[in-house]
C-alpha positions as CSV (number, residue, x, y, z in Angstrom):
1,M,10.2,-6.8,8.5
2,A,8.7,-7.7,11.9
3,A,6.1,-10.5,12.2
4,H,4.1,-11.2,15.3
5,I,2.3,-14.5,15.8
6,I,-0.6,-14.6,18.3
7,E,-1.2,-18.0,19.7
8,P,-3.1,-20.1,19.0
9,A,-1.9,-19.8,15.4
10,G,-3.9,-21.3,12.6
11,F,-0.8,-22.8,11.0
12,P,2.3,-24.7,12.2
13,V,4.9,-22.4,13.8
14,S,7.7,-24.8,14.5
15,D,11.1,-23.8,13.3
16,R,11.2,-26.6,10.7
17,A,7.8,-25.5,9.2
18,F,8.9,-21.9,9.1
19,R,12.3,-22.7,7.6
20,R,10.5,-24.6,4.8
21,A,7.9,-21.9,4.2
22,G,10.3,-18.9,4.6
23,M,13.3,-20.4,2.7
24,D,16.0,-17.8,2.3
25,Y,13.9,-14.9,3.8
26,L,13.3,-16.2,7.3
27,D,16.6,-14.7,8.6
28,Q,15.4,-11.3,7.5
29,V,12.2,-11.4,9.7
30,R,12.1,-10.3,13.3
31,L,9.6,-12.8,14.7
32,T,7.8,-12.3,18.0
33,R,5.3,-14.7,19.5
34,H,2.5,-13.6,21.9
35,V,1.0,-16.3,24.1
36,S,-2.6,-14.9,23.7
37,W,-4.6,-12.1,22.2
38,A,-4.8,-10.4,25.6
39,K,-0.9,-10.3,25.9
40,F,-0.7,-9.0,22.3
41,E,-3.2,-6.3,23.0
42,E,-1.4,-5.3,26.2
43,W,1.9,-5.0,24.2
44,R,0.2,-3.1,21.4
45,R,-1.6,-0.6,23.6
46,E,1.5,0.1,25.6
47,A,3.4,0.8,22.3
48,G,0.5,3.0,21.1
49,L,0.3,1.3,17.7
50,R,-2.7,1.3,15.3
51,L,-4.2,-2.0,14.5
52,V,-5.3,-2.5,10.8
53,L,-7.4,-5.6,10.3
54,F,-7.8,-7.2,6.9
55,T,-11.2,-8.9,6.6
56,T,-13.6,-9.9,3.8
57,K,-16.2,-7.9,5.9
58,G,-14.3,-4.7,5.7
59,A,-16.0,-1.6,4.2
60,T,-12.8,0.2,3.0
61,S,-10.5,-1.0,0.2
62,Y,-6.9,-1.3,1.3
63,L,-6.1,0.8,-1.8
64,D,-8.1,3.7,-0.4
65,F,-6.5,3.6,3.0
66,R,-3.6,5.8,4.2
67,F,-1.1,3.5,6.0
68,G,1.4,4.7,8.6
69,A,4.9,3.4,9.0
70,S,4.1,1.9,12.5
71,D,0.8,0.3,11.6
72,I,0.2,-3.3,12.6
73,L,-1.4,-5.2,9.7
74,L,-3.5,-8.2,11.1
75,F,-4.7,-11.2,9.1
76,G,-6.9,-13.8,10.6
77,R,-7.3,-17.5,9.8
78,E,-8.4,-18.3,6.3
79,T,-11.2,-20.6,7.5
80,T,-12.6,-18.6,10.4
81,G,-11.3,-15.1,10.3
82,V,-11.0,-13.4,13.7
83,T,-13.1,-13.2,16.8
84,D,-15.6,-10.3,17.5
85,E,-13.2,-9.1,20.2
86,V,-10.4,-8.7,17.6
87,V,-12.8,-6.9,15.2
88,A,-13.8,-4.5,18.0
89,A,-10.2,-3.8,18.8
90,A,-9.2,-2.9,15.3
91,N,-8.7,0.8,14.5
92,A,-9.5,0.1,10.8
93,R,-11.1,-2.8,9.0
94,L,-9.9,-3.2,5.4
95,K,-10.8,-5.5,2.5
96,I,-8.9,-6.5,-0.6
97,P,-11.5,-6.3,-3.4
98,V,-12.0,-9.3,-5.5
99,K,-14.3,-9.8,-8.5
100,P,-17.8,-10.9,-7.5
101,G,-18.2,-14.7,-7.6
102,L,-14.5,-15.4,-6.9
103,R,-13.2,-16.9,-3.7
104,S,-11.3,-14.8,-1.3
105,L,-7.5,-14.8,-1.5
106,N,-5.4,-17.0,0.7
107,V,-3.8,-15.3,3.7
108,A,-0.2,-15.4,2.3
109,M,-1.3,-13.6,-0.9
110,A,-3.4,-11.1,1.0
111,A,-0.5,-10.3,3.3
112,A,1.9,-9.9,0.4
113,M,-0.5,-7.5,-1.3
114,A,-1.2,-5.5,1.8
115,V,2.4,-5.2,3.0
116,G,3.5,-4.2,-0.5
117,E,0.9,-1.4,-0.6
118,A,1.8,-0.2,3.0
119,L,5.5,-0.1,2.1
120,R,4.8,1.7,-1.1
121,Q,2.8,4.4,0.7
122,T,5.2,4.8,3.5
123,R,8.3,4.4,1.4
124,T,9.6,2.2,4.2
125,V,11.9,-0.8,3.7
126,T,12.7,-2.3,7.0
C-alpha cells in the first residue's frame, strides 16, 4: 500500500512515532512525503490520478461509489478537516454514514473502512 503525507501533517510523522503506530506493518507501506499541498497537486495532476476526498460534508456514501485501482483516497485532520482549496480540487467527495447523533469516526477507522471497500471493489491487493 502506498501512503502519501502532505505537510503540514496533523499528526507526528517522525520515524519513531510511525514505528510505534505502524508496528509490524510499516515495512509494507510505501511512504511518500510532499512538502506542501501545491507540490502534492503538481505530482497528482502530472500522474493523472483521481482525488477522492472523505469528508463529513460529502453527499455520496462511500458504499455507493465506484472506486478505481489508481484512486487517491484523501483524509483530512480529525479536528479541522481540509481547506476549501482541497475540497475544490477533489474529483469526488464521499462520506461514511454514521447513525444520527453519534460523533464522526476517527481518521484511522475511516481510512481503514474506506481502503477496505476500495480494495474489495477493485480486487487489488498491493
